[in-house]
LOLUMDREN-619539 format. One record per residue: residue in three letters; x, y, z of N, C-alpha, C in turn. Coordinates in steps of 0.05 Angstrom, whole numbers, padded with zeros to 5 digits, always signed. Example, Ala and Ser with C-alpha at 12.3 -4.5 7.8 and 13.67 -1.06 7.14 Angstrom:
BEGIN
ala+00264-00114+00156+00246-00090+00156+00264-00066+00156ser+00257-00045+00142+00273-00021+00143+00258+00001+00157
This chain:
BEGIN
unk-01983+01054+00776-01970+01072+00801-01977+01049+00828unk-01953+01051+00838-01961+01027+00861-01955+01042+00895unk-01968+01039+00915-01969+01042+00936-01967+01027+00959unk-01952+01030+00977-01950+01014+00993-01952+01024+01031unk-01967+01009+01029-01979+01015+01061-01974+00994+01087unk-01976+00996+01112-01979+00967+01129-02009+00963+01135unk-02011+00942+01133-02045+00932+01130-02050+00931+01158unk-02025+00914+01171-02044+00909+01198-02016+00892+01213unk-02024+00878+01232-02007+00863+01244-02017+00835+01255unk-02005+00817+01251-02014+00784+01258-02014+00783+01287unk-02032+00764+01300-02029+00753+01328-02001+00756+01342unk-01982+00743+01325-01954+00739+01343-01939+00765+01331unk-01947+00784+01322-01936+00808+01327-01922+00819+01298unk-01929+00800+01274-01910+00808+01244-01926+00826+01229unk-01914+00844+01221-01924+00863+01201-01933+00858+01174unk-01953+00865+01164-01966+00857+01141-01967+00875+01119unk-01955+00877+01103-01953+00905+01080-01971+00900+01061unk-01985+00917+01052-02007+00916+01034-01995+00939+01005unk-02001+00924+00983-01993+00939+00961-02017+00942+00947unk-02015+00964+00932-02039+00977+00916-02025+00983+00891unk-02035+00968+00871-02026+00986+00843-02058+00987+00824unk-02045+01011+00810-02070+01027+00795-02058+01030+00766unk-02074+01024+00743-02067+01024+00715-02073+01054+00709unk-02069+01059+00677-02072+01089+00668-02106+01089+00661unk-02121+01068+00663-02151+01066+00656-02164+01068+00691unk-02152+01074+00710-02162+01074+00735-02168+01052+00746unk-02165+01025+00732-02172+00998+00751-02143+00997+00770unk-02153+00985+00793-02133+00983+00814-02135+00956+00823unk-02116+00939+00838-02117+00919+00855-02096+00924+00882unk-02103+00905+00908-02088+00911+00921-02090+00886+00934unk-02064+00879+00949-02053+00849+00960-02040+00853+00982unk-02042+00834+01004-02024+00835+01022-02010+00816+01024unk-01981+00814+01048-01972+00792+01051-01978+00765+01063unk-02001+00777+01081-02015+00750+01093-02030+00734+01075unk-02019+00716+01066-02035+00687+01048-02033+00703+01017unk-02014+00728+01014-02013+00739+00983-02044+00736+00974unk-02055+00747+01003-02088+00756+00989-02097+00781+00968unk-02108+00773+00949-02123+00799+00934-02141+00807+00953unk-02141+00839+00962-02165+00847+00984-02176+00863+00966unk-02175+00875+00943-02190+00894+00933-02181+00889+00902unk-02204+00896+00884-02201+00903+00853-02221+00925+00848unk-02216+00938+00843-02231+00959+00832-02235+00963+00802unk-02257+00966+00793-02262+00963+00764-02290+00986+00761unk-02282+00997+00736-02309+01019+00726-02329+00997+00716unk-02355+01015+00723-02378+00997+00711-02384+01020+00684unk-02399+01014+00670-02409+01027+00648-02417+01058+00647unk-02416+01059+00667-02425+01094+00675-02393+01110+00684unk-02379+01090+00683-02351+01097+00694-02348+01103+00718unk-02367+01091+00740-02363+01087+00769-02349+01062+00774unk-02336+01072+00791-02309+01047+00805-02325+01028+00827unk-02326+01007+00825-02335+00989+00851-02315+00960+00853unk-02305+00958+00880-02292+00930+00888-02307+00907+00890unk-02295+00890+00869-02310+00869+00856-02303+00840+00868unk-02283+00837+00896-02279+00815+00911-02288+00819+00933unk-02291+00805+00947-02297+00802+00969-02271+00799+00991unk-02275+00813+01016-02253+00811+01033-02254+00825+01059unk-02233+00818+01071-02234+00839+01095-02222+00860+01104unk-02226+00877+01124-02210+00897+01134-02187+00895+01155unk-02181+00877+01164-02158+00865+01178-02146+00840+01174unk-02123+00842+01188-02107+00815+01184-02123+00799+01205unk-02132+00808+01228-02139+00787+01246-02170+00779+01231unk-02180+00790+01219-02201+00774+01201-02197+00753+01182unk-02173+00755+01168-02163+00742+01151-02154+00719+01168unk-02138+00718+01186-02129+00699+01207-02155+00681+01216unk-02173+00697+01220-02195+00676+01231-02216+00667+01208unk-02213+00671+01187-02231+00671+01163-02219+00642+01158unk-02245+00625+01150-02240+00591+01141-02250+00590+01110unk-02256+00617+01104-02272+00610+01071-02252+00619+01050unk-02221+00626+01055-02199+00628+01034-02201+00657+01018unk-02221+00673+01032-02224+00693+01015-02203+00712+01001unk-02199+00714+00976-02176+00723+00963-02145+00708+00960unk-02148+00693+00978-02119+00672+00985-02110+00657+00960unk-02079+00657+00968-02066+00631+00946-02069+00607+00964unk-02077+00586+00952-02075+00566+00966-02061+00541+00962unk-02047+00525+00975-02039+00501+00971-02020+00489+00996unk-02004+00472+00994-01991+00463+00971-02009+00443+00948unk-02034+00436+00954-02049+00429+00937-02074+00440+00942unk-02083+00457+00923-02104+00468+00921-02133+00440+00913unk-02150+00449+00927-02171+00433+00922-02167+00403+00942unk-02187+00382+00939-02183+00358+00954-02171+00337+00950unk-02158+00312+00964-02140+00298+00963-02160+00273+00977unk-02169+00257+00967-02183+00236+00987-02171+00218+00996unk-02190+00220+01023-02166+00198+01045-02152+00214+01056unk-02141+00239+01044-02119+00254+01059-02090+00242+01052unk-02090+00218+01029-02068+00208+01030-02064+00208+00997unk-02037+00200+00990-02029+00198+00964-02002+00184+00964unk-01996+00173+00948-01973+00155+00940-01950+00166+00918unk-01923+00169+00921-01906+00178+00904-01885+00165+00901unk-01871+00156+00882-01849+00132+00886-01846+00116+00904unk-01868+00104+00913-01868+00080+00935-01871+00091+00955unk-01877+00114+00970-01879+00124+00989-01909+00135+00998unk-01920+00126+01013-01941+00139+01017-01942+00163+01035unk-01964+00177+01032-01953+00205+01051-01985+00210+01065unk-01977+00217+01091-02008+00218+01104-02016+00252+01106unk-02035+00262+01098-02036+00300+01103-02063+00303+01123unk-02065+00329+01135-02090+00334+01147-02112+00333+01137unk-02132+00315+01151-02154+00312+01150-02176+00334+01149unk-02179+00351+01143-02188+00382+01146-02214+00382+01136unk-02222+00366+01114-02247+00363+01106-02256+00339+01109unk-02277+00338+01130-02281+00308+01143-02264+00293+01135unk-02261+00265+01114-02233+00248+01118-02217+00256+01095unk-02221+00280+01087-02212+00283+01064-02187+00315+01067unk-02163+00318+01054-02152+00337+01051-02152+00358+01038unk-02162+00388+01051-02169+00405+01026-02154+00425+01030unk-02142+00441+01008-02128+00463+01000-02101+00477+01020unk-02088+00441+01028-02065+00442+01047-02075+00440+01074unk-02088+00434+01078-02095+00434+01109-02098+00455+01129unk-02094+00449+01155-02100+00466+01181-02076+00490+01171unk-02057+00485+01165-02030+00509+01161-02025+00508+01133unk-02054+00520+01116-02042+00528+01086-02034+00553+01083unk-02024+00554+01058-02013+00577+01050-02023+00603+01055unk-02053+00604+01061-02066+00629+01060-02064+00633+01087unk-02046+00622+01110-02047+00631+01141-02021+00634+01141unk-02002+00637+01114-01977+00642+01122-01976+00679+01119unk-01944+00691+01129-01943+00711+01119-01917+00711+01099unk-01924+00717+01073-01900+00715+01050-01883+00739+01054unk-01861+00738+01041-01841+00761+01034-01854+00771+01003unk-01846+00799+01004-01852+00803+00976-01842+00827+00968unk-01840+00833+00946-01826+00861+00932-01845+00867+00908unk-01846+00894+00902-01860+00908+00881-01842+00906+00856unk-01852+00915+00832-01835+00916+00807-01856+00930+00788unk-01834+00941+00768-01846+00964+00745-01835+00944+00723unk-01852+00931+00699-01841+00914+00677-01858+00930+00653unk-01852+00924+00625-01857+00934+00602-01889+00933+00607unk-01895+00908+00611-01919+00899+00605-01941+00909+00634unk-01926+00925+00655-01948+00930+00674-01935+00931+00701unk-01948+00941+00721-01932+00938+00753-01947+00920+00769unk-01932+00918+00788-01941+00895+00806-01927+00883+00832unk-01939+00862+00844-01923+00855+00867-01916+00828+00867unk-01897+00819+00875-01891+00787+00873-01884+00784+00908unk-01899+00753+00904-01897+00747+00934-01887+00721+00942unk-01868+00711+00953-01857+00690+00959-01853+00672+00982unk-01854+00654+00983-01857+00636+01006-01838+00612+01002unk-01829+00600+01027-01814+00574+01028-01829+00553+01043unk-01835+00533+01028-01850+00515+01041-01833+00491+01049unk-01825+00480+01074-01801+00463+01077-01811+00436+01073unk-01790+00417+01070-01798+00389+01067-01809+00380+01091unk-01836+00363+01088-01853+00355+01108-01874+00372+01114unk-01871+00400+01103-01892+00421+01106-01914+00407+01102unk-01939+00411+01118-01966+00398+01112-01967+00365+01106unk-01939+00348+01111-01941+00327+01104-01933+00320+01074unk-01921+00341+01063-01914+00334+01037-01885+00338+01034unk-01875+00323+01019-01846+00314+01014-01833+00340+00997unk-01811+00349+01006-01797+00369+00991-01792+00390+00998unk-01769+00405+00997-01770+00436+01000-01783+00448+00980unk-01807+00465+00984-01813+00481+00958-01814+00504+00965unk-01796+00523+00944-01792+00552+00941-01811+00558+00924unk-01834+00578+00927-01855+00590+00909-01855+00616+00911unk-01858+00629+00885-01870+00653+00881-01896+00655+00871unk-01910+00675+00871-01939+00689+00868-01933+00715+00852unk-01937+00721+00830-01926+00747+00815-01955+00758+00802unk-01961+00783+00814-01989+00796+00809-01985+00823+00784unk-01992+00816+00765-01982+00844+00743-02013+00855+00737unk-02010+00880+00736-02035+00899+00724-02023+00907+00702unk-02043+00902+00676-02026+00922+00654-02050+00939+00649unk-02047+00955+00626-02063+00975+00614-02081+00962+00595unk-02086+00937+00599-02108+00924+00580-02128+00913+00605unk-02125+00925+00629-02144+00914+00647-02141+00882+00661unk-02117+00872+00660-02108+00850+00659-02096+00841+00686unk-02107+00826+00699-02095+00819+00728-02084+00794+00725unk-02055+00788+00714-02036+00770+00705-02029+00757+00738unk-02027+00729+00735-02021+00715+00763-02006+00698+00754unk-01974+00693+00757-01960+00680+00753-01949+00660+00773unk-01952+00632+00777-01934+00622+00800-01915+00604+00787unk-01893+00604+00804-01872+00587+00794-01862+00576+00823unk-01843+00546+00827-01836+00543+00841-01815+00518+00839unk-01798+00510+00856-01783+00492+00848-01781+00477+00881unk-01773+00453+00877-01773+00433+00902-01748+00415+00898unk-01731+00409+00917-01713+00397+00919-01718+00362+00922unk-01741+00358+00931-01755+00327+00923-01769+00328+00909unk-01782+00299+00896-01804+00297+00877-01828+00303+00893unk-01855+00319+00886-01869+00329+00903-01895+00332+00881unk-01918+00344+00903-01940+00342+00886-01944+00368+00885unk-01952+00394+00862-01959+00420+00869-01981+00431+00855unk-01999+00443+00867-02021+00453+00855-02039+00482+00864unk-02025+00502+00852-02030+00528+00871-02056+00541+00849unk-02074+00554+00866-02094+00567+00855-02098+00598+00872unk-02112+00615+00861-02125+00637+00879-02154+00632+00886unk-02164+00639+00906-02193+00640+00916-02195+00660+00920unk-02202+00683+00898-02220+00698+00901-02250+00695+00895unk-02268+00708+00911-02296+00711+00906-02303+00737+00890unk-02311+00734+00869-02323+00751+00852-02352+00761+00852unk-02359+00786+00853-02387+00797+00849-02382+00825+00831unk-02392+00821+00812-02381+00839+00787-02403+00862+00795unk-02426+00863+00806-02435+00882+00817-02421+00902+00839unk-02403+00890+00854-02390+00900+00876-02398+00880+00901unk-02374+00880+00917-02368+00863+00934-02393+00859+00952unk-02407+00893+00957-02424+00892+00987-02453+00887+00966unk-02457+00876+00944-02483+00889+00935-02507+00859+00929unk-02498+00842+00949-02519+00815+00946-02514+00796+00935unk-02532+00780+00924-02519+00750+00912-02513+00756+00889unk-02498+00736+00870-02487+00735+00848-02508+00722+00824unk-02534+00711+00835-02554+00693+00822-02554+00703+00790unk-02554+00732+00789-02563+00743+00762-02545+00746+00745unk-02518+00743+00752-02497+00748+00740-02488+00718+00721unk-02480+00723+00700-02485+00709+00677-02454+00694+00676unk-02451+00666+00668-02425+00652+00665-02424+00638+00641unk-02404+00632+00631-02396+00614+00607-02373+00603+00610unk-02367+00574+00600-02346+00563+00612-02337+00547+00583unk-02314+00545+00580-02304+00533+00560-02299+00503+00563unk-02323+00486+00568-02320+00457+00577-02342+00445+00567unk-02343+00420+00559-02364+00410+00556-02364+00377+00577unk-02347+00380+00596-02342+00356+00615-02340+00366+00645unk-02349+00352+00666-02340+00360+00692-02329+00327+00697unk-02307+00336+00722-02304+00308+00735-02318+00301+00755unk-02331+00285+00755-02364+00274+00765-02344+00268+00800unk-02359+00281+00822-02354+00284+00847-02372+00263+00862unk-02369+00254+00886-02386+00241+00903-02396+00257+00915unk-02409+00238+00942-02416+00264+00967-02399+00282+00979unk-02374+00265+00978-02362+00276+00993-02338+00297+00979unk-02348+00302+00951-02339+00329+00929-02304+00312+00926unk-02305+00288+00927-02280+00272+00911-02288+00263+00884unk-02266+00268+00867-02272+00264+00846-02270+00232+00841unk-02291+00219+00825-02296+00188+00813-02277+00182+00799unk-02260+00194+00783-02253+00187+00765-02261+00187+00735unk-02292+00193+00740-02309+00190+00713-02309+00223+00700unk-02309+00224+00680-02321+00246+00665-02349+00252+00659unk-02366+00269+00664-02387+00272+00657-02396+00298+00639unk-02411+00283+00615-02417+00304+00594-02440+00325+00606unk-02434+00350+00606-02450+00375+00615-02476+00372+00595unk-02478+00369+00574-02499+00373+00554-02529+00356+00570unk-02546+00374+00570-02575+00373+00584-02575+00374+00609unk-02552+00381+00628-02554+00380+00650-02548+00408+00663unk-02555+00415+00687-02552+00444+00704-02519+00445+00703unk-02499+00434+00693-02479+00436+00695-02464+00454+00667unk-02485+00453+00646-02481+00461+00620-02478+00497+00623unk-02454+00505+00613-02449+00531+00621-02440+00539+00585unk-02444+00526+00571-02429+00527+00536-02442+00554+00523unk-02462+00556+00534-02474+00584+00531-02481+00599+00550unk-02477+00624+00548-02483+00638+00579-02506+00637+00592unk-02501+00632+00625-02527+00626+00631-02519+00636+00663unk-02544+00650+00674-02543+00658+00703-02539+00637+00714unk-02515+00645+00738-02511+00626+00755-02538+00619+00770unk-02556+00631+00783-02584+00627+00791-02605+00604+00776unk-02596+00604+00755-02622+00598+00737-02631+00569+00750unk-02600+00550+00747-02613+00519+00756-02596+00513+00781unk-02584+00528+00800-02564+00524+00820-02579+00505+00842unk-02606+00510+00842-02618+00483+00860-02635+00461+00847unk-02626+00458+00820-02632+00434+00812-02637+00408+00817unk-02659+00398+00809-02662+00361+00828-02639+00344+00804unk-02607+00346+00808-02588+00339+00794-02579+00326+00821unk-02562+00302+00816-02546+00287+00834-02521+00306+00844unk-02502+00319+00822-02478+00333+00826-02484+00355+00842unk-02510+00379+00834-02511+00393+00850-02523+00386+00876unk-02536+00373+00880-02545+00360+00909-02516+00358+00925unk-02497+00338+00913-02481+00339+00932-02459+00360+00937unk-02461+00380+00919-02440+00398+00924-02461+00426+00940unk-02489+00429+00939-02503+00448+00956-02500+00469+00935unk-02500+00462+00908-02499+00482+00881-02471+00476+00868unk-02465+00498+00859-02435+00493+00849-02412+00493+00860unk-02397+00473+00860-02378+00466+00867-02361+00452+00858unk-02348+00450+00836-02339+00431+00814-02323+00436+00795unk-02311+00420+00788-02286+00427+00768-02293+00418+00737unk-02293+00433+00725-02300+00427+00695-02268+00426+00677unk-02275+00409+00654-02249+00405+00646-02248+00422+00617unk-02225+00437+00625-02217+00465+00594-02219+00447+00569unk-02231+00447+00554-02232+00451+00527-02205+00454+00515unk-02199+00438+00493-02176+00439+00481-02145+00446+00502unk-02140+00432+00521-02121+00436+00545-02094+00425+00527unk-02075+00440+00528-02046+00428+00519-02030+00447+00537unk-02015+00433+00554-01995+00443+00578-01982+00469+00564unk-01977+00488+00582-01962+00515+00574-01984+00530+00556unk-02001+00517+00541-02019+00537+00530-02037+00553+00539unk-02044+00583+00538-02061+00597+00548-02091+00587+00538unk-02118+00582+00547-02138+00586+00549-02159+00604+00554unk-02176+00615+00536-02205+00622+00544-02223+00609+00558unk-02217+00605+00585-02235+00585+00603-02261+00593+00611unk-02267+00618+00622-02293+00624+00634-02297+00653+00628unk-02322+00663+00630-02328+00694+00630-02347+00692+00650unk-02359+00715+00666-02372+00728+00685-02379+00754+00679unk-02407+00764+00678-02418+00784+00664-02438+00792+00678unk-02438+00819+00683-02461+00831+00704-02477+00852+00682unk-02493+00842+00681-02516+00860+00656-02523+00885+00666unk-02519+00890+00694-02535+00917+00705-02502+00933+00698unk-02487+00930+00709-02458+00944+00711-02445+00949+00686unk-02451+00927+00671-02436+00926+00646-02410+00912+00647unk-02404+00907+00674-02376+00892+00676-02373+00864+00671unk-02353+00858+00654-02348+00823+00645-02317+00822+00649unk-02312+00800+00662-02289+00786+00667-02293+00761+00656unk-02269+00761+00639-02250+00737+00624-02233+00724+00640unk-02230+00703+00637-02215+00679+00649-02193+00668+00632unk-02170+00671+00639-02151+00648+00617-02134+00636+00634unk-02126+00605+00628-02106+00596+00643-02089+00580+00617unk-02066+00571+00637-02056+00548+00619-02054+00515+00635unk-02079+00518+00650-02081+00491+00670-02101+00473+00662unk-02112+00450+00671-02132+00437+00650-02160+00428+00666unk-02165+00444+00685-02182+00453+00700-02190+00476+00710unk-02222+00484+00722-02227+00508+00735-02252+00496+00752unk-02242+00505+00776-02266+00502+00796-02280+00526+00803unk-02312+00523+00795-02330+00541+00795-02343+00538+00822unk-02342+00555+00840-02350+00555+00866-02368+00579+00869unk-02395+00572+00880-02420+00594+00877-02426+00597+00906unk-02399+00598+00923-02400+00610+00954-02433+00597+00970unk-02428+00574+00965-02455+00559+00973-02456+00556+01008unk-02432+00559+01026-02426+00556+01046-02408+00585+01059unk-02416+00608+01043-02412+00633+01058-02436+00645+01078unk-02425+00645+01097-02451+00652+01125-02450+00670+01140unk-02429+00695+01128-02423+00724+01138-02422+00721+01171unk-02399+00700+01170-02394+00692+01202-02376+00713+01212unk-02356+00728+01192-02343+00748+01202-02350+00772+01183unk-02354+00798+01194-02362+00821+01175-02343+00828+01159unk-02350+00827+01131-02340+00836+01107-02322+00863+01108unk-02312+00871+01083-02302+00906+01080-02328+00926+01091unk-02321+00948+01100-02340+00962+01106-02369+00948+01114unk-02362+00929+01139-02387+00913+01152-02405+00905+01132unk-02392+00898+01103-02412+00882+01089-02416+00848+01094unk-02443+00847+01095-02447+00814+01104-02446+00794+01078unk-02423+00779+01074-02420+00755+01055-02437+00729+01058unk-02467+00734+01057-02480+00709+01062-02482+00695+01035unk-02497+00667+01037-02491+00650+01014-02496+00654+00989unk-02472+00653+00972-02474+00651+00940-02478+00692+00935unk-02463+00702+00960-02451+00732+00953-02427+00735+00929unk-02409+00716+00926-02394+00710+00911-02391+00687+00893unk-02372+00682+00869-02364+00662+00856-02332+00658+00852unk-02323+00636+00853-02298+00639+00852-02297+00622+00823unk-02267+00621+00817-02259+00611+00787-02232+00606+00794unk-02229+00575+00807-02205+00570+00815-02190+00557+00795unk-02171+00557+00780-02156+00553+00753-02136+00522+00773unk-02132+00500+00756-02123+00478+00776-02117+00454+00754unk-02106+00439+00773-02109+00408+00770-02124+00404+00778unk-02140+00379+00760-02165+00362+00777-02165+00352+00802unk-02185+00357+00828-02183+00351+00847-02174+00322+00850unk-02162+00314+00870-02148+00286+00876-02133+00277+00856unk-02121+00288+00834-02113+00276+00808-02089+00267+00815unk-02074+00266+00834-02052+00254+00841-02057+00221+00855unk-02085+00217+00865-02091+00187+00859-02113+00184+00834unk-02107+00195+00816-02133+00184+00789-02109+00188+00765unk-02094+00167+00757-02071+00165+00742-02080+00167+00709unk-02110+00172+00709-02124+00186+00676-02122+00210+00682unk-02118+00225+00699-02121+00247+00701-02092+00268+00695unk-02091+00291+00680-02066+00308+00684-02051+00304+00714unk-02025+00301+00711-02009+00292+00732-02000+00324+00745unk-02002+00323+00778-01991+00345+00791-01962+00344+00804unk-01953+00319+00798-01920+00318+00800-01906+00333+00792unk-01891+00345+00807-01871+00355+00802-01842+00342+00809unk-01832+00342+00787-01806+00329+00799-01783+00352+00812unk-01759+00330+00826-01740+00354+00834-01723+00371+00819unk-01725+00391+00821-01705+00406+00801-01720+00425+00776unk-01735+00413+00769-01766+00422+00754-01773+00447+00764unk-01781+00464+00743-01799+00485+00755-01826+00486+00744unk-01844+00492+00769-01878+00490+00772-01880+00523+00756unk-01893+00521+00735-01894+00543+00727-01925+00549+00714unk-01949+00563+00715-01967+00565+00708-01978+00595+00709unk-01996+00602+00695-02010+00633+00687-02039+00633+00690unk-02047+00641+00706-02078+00653+00708-02085+00682+00701unk-02101+00688+00685-02109+00716+00680-02140+00729+00680unk-02140+00745+00697-02166+00757+00698-02168+00782+00687unk-02187+00783+00660-02184+00804+00645-02214+00821+00653unk-02210+00852+00651-02240+00857+00666-02244+00879+00635unk-02271+00878+00628-02286+00890+00600-02305+00904+00608unk-02314+00928+00596-02334+00949+00611-02348+00949+00578unk-02371+00943+00577-02391+00942+00555-02394+00972+00559unk-02392+00984+00536-02408+01014+00536-02433+01021+00552unk-02441+01045+00565-02468+01048+00578-02479+01061+00559unk-02470+01072+00535-02494+01083+00515-02516+01071+00516unk-02518+01042+00515-02536+01024+00508-02551+01019+00536unk-02539+01006+00550-02545+00995+00577-02554+00971+00565unk-02580+00955+00578-02596+00940+00574-02606+00933+00554unk-02607+00956+00535-02623+00949+00506-02611+00942+00493unk-02588+00934+00497-02574+00914+00476-02578+00893+00480unk-02582+00880+00503-02595+00855+00512-02620+00844+00506unk-02633+00867+00510-02660+00864+00508-02670+00864+00466unk-02652+00872+00457-02656+00875+00431-02673+00904+00422unk-02667+00918+00444-02689+00946+00441-02681+00963+00419unk-02676+00966+00392-02656+00981+00384-02668+01009+00384unk-02695+01014+00386-02707+01039+00385-02697+01055+00409unk-02695+01045+00432-02683+01059+00458-02656+01062+00450unk-02643+01043+00439-02609+01043+00431-02604+01073+00413unk-02623+01073+00397-02617+01097+00376-02625+01119+00384unk-02641+01120+00408-02650+01153+00420-02623+01155+00437unk-02612+01138+00444-02585+01138+00461-02563+01159+00434unk-02562+01149+00418-02543+01151+00396-02540+01185+00382unk-02567+01194+00384-02569+01216+00379-02550+01237+00394unk-02546+01225+00418-02531+01247+00433-02494+01242+00433unk-02490+01225+00411-02466+01224+00404-02461+01236+00378unk-02441+01260+00376-02434+01279+00352-02413+01262+00332unk-02399+01246+00336-02375+01237+00322-02391+01210+00309unk-02394+01205+00287-02400+01185+00273-02379+01162+00278unk-02358+01165+00277-02337+01147+00277-02339+01131+00299unk-02345+01147+00326-02347+01140+00349-02364+01117+00352unk-02392+01126+00346-02418+01108+00337-02419+01088+00325unk-02408+01093+00304-02397+01058+00279-02380+01043+00298unk-02360+01052+00314-02344+01035+00325-02361+01019+00349unk-02378+01036+00358-02399+01020+00385-02418+01001+00373unk-02425+01011+00348-02448+00990+00336-02427+00963+00335unk-02405+00965+00319-02391+00947+00314-02384+00926+00332unk-02373+00943+00364-02370+00923+00386-02391+00906+00396unk-02412+00923+00397-02441+00907+00402-02448+00883+00387unk-02452+00894+00360-02455+00865+00344-02434+00841+00348unk-02408+00852+00352-02388+00831+00364-02400+00809+00383unk-02413+00821+00401-02421+00811+00428-02448+00799+00426unk-02468+00813+00415-02500+00805+00416-02502+00802+00380unk-02531+00782+00383-02533+00774+00354-02565+00793+00349unk-02561+00811+00339-02583+00832+00329-02594+00827+00304unk-02614+00835+00289-02625+00840+00268-02607+00854+00253unk-02589+00841+00223-02573+00852+00208-02588+00871+00197unk-02619+00871+00183-02627+00887+00168-02636+00915+00186unk-02639+00903+00212-02644+00934+00230-02618+00946+00234unk-02595+00937+00233-02567+00949+00239-02559+00960+00211unk-02569+00949+00187-02562+00964+00164-02573+00991+00158unk-02606+00994+00174-02621+01010+00167-02606+01031+00178unk-02598+01026+00204-02591+01045+00224-02563+01062+00212unk-02550+01040+00206-02522+01055+00195-02529+01074+00173unk-02543+01066+00154-02559+01084+00129-02562+01110+00140unk-02586+01106+00160-02599+01130+00170-02575+01157+00188unk-02556+01141+00199-02542+01159+00213-02519+01169+00194unk-02513+01156+00171-02488+01173+00161-02500+01185+00140unk-02526+01188+00134-02533+01208+00119-02535+01243+00129
């Protein structure tokens, strides 16, 4: 189901439409023409209760005044370019210096501040909305007229698929991403420090004090940057480690393992134990910037007057590496004239069954069994046990005993 409404009007009088798309499971998302911003994502918890799991605002004016990129598509080049310059085909291009001496997310007039055109659609795999924008030659200092589209599709598998496409009439660089801040406990629930992150990565791109990549890859093993096993965001976020100090927490690019151009990879997961919500992130890009909202200051009240203070949301910005145009050893963000820019990112939402709550997490099998007695159908119970075993490492002997007990 797709619903279209008027979200508001910009300072210069342009009307901004909002689209809300709902699937058969009750999951929904909303997005607006201003910045192609994802304003809401409603997902059920283990008890079937819906909550909005992304940070956002209630008015166009708040998005116009925002400087934290909440929910927006950023570009032409997401993340940072050192010294706000790059050279392509022997020509040096000067960009906005909007992040100290560097260029960030397209500069002062980024795509997050534009009104995009839009159209909704219904396809075999789901429904959604497509946003389109033309970035003229010289826009933000970049070469080439770039025509881009961002397509959001919601499936009945609770996947929000984001497809980015574009084409330029000159050689240019292109690196688009979505800057949603996620909080799986709900956008107004406080910090995300207890939520768990797993990353499919053994390395980060080392950054200097200005968050510009040095060109060196750093092994995460034995450091606070190691999320190869699921770890709470807050466990090591203030560790005495130079990369943590430089970023005031997590604001780094992780190198995705087994990257191949055009191949989708499970990149990251985020999980909130209390609600049972889990998000999986897939992409065909080589990197993901994980930003723990270290500089959120509640300068503008959020939806329903929520206060988005420090670390109340976490971003998973799939991308080419920061400053990769100036680091020839990194995967190249160059888009040749007439060639198609095409990349996909998927946010998939999973609800871990609320039959057991945190008992599975704590291996409290007796409490779990007490919940099971309320299940009348053995088939449902057996499938539930199997699903949770696949997620958690429990004592096989106890499981076998339980199966024997309940099958009699």
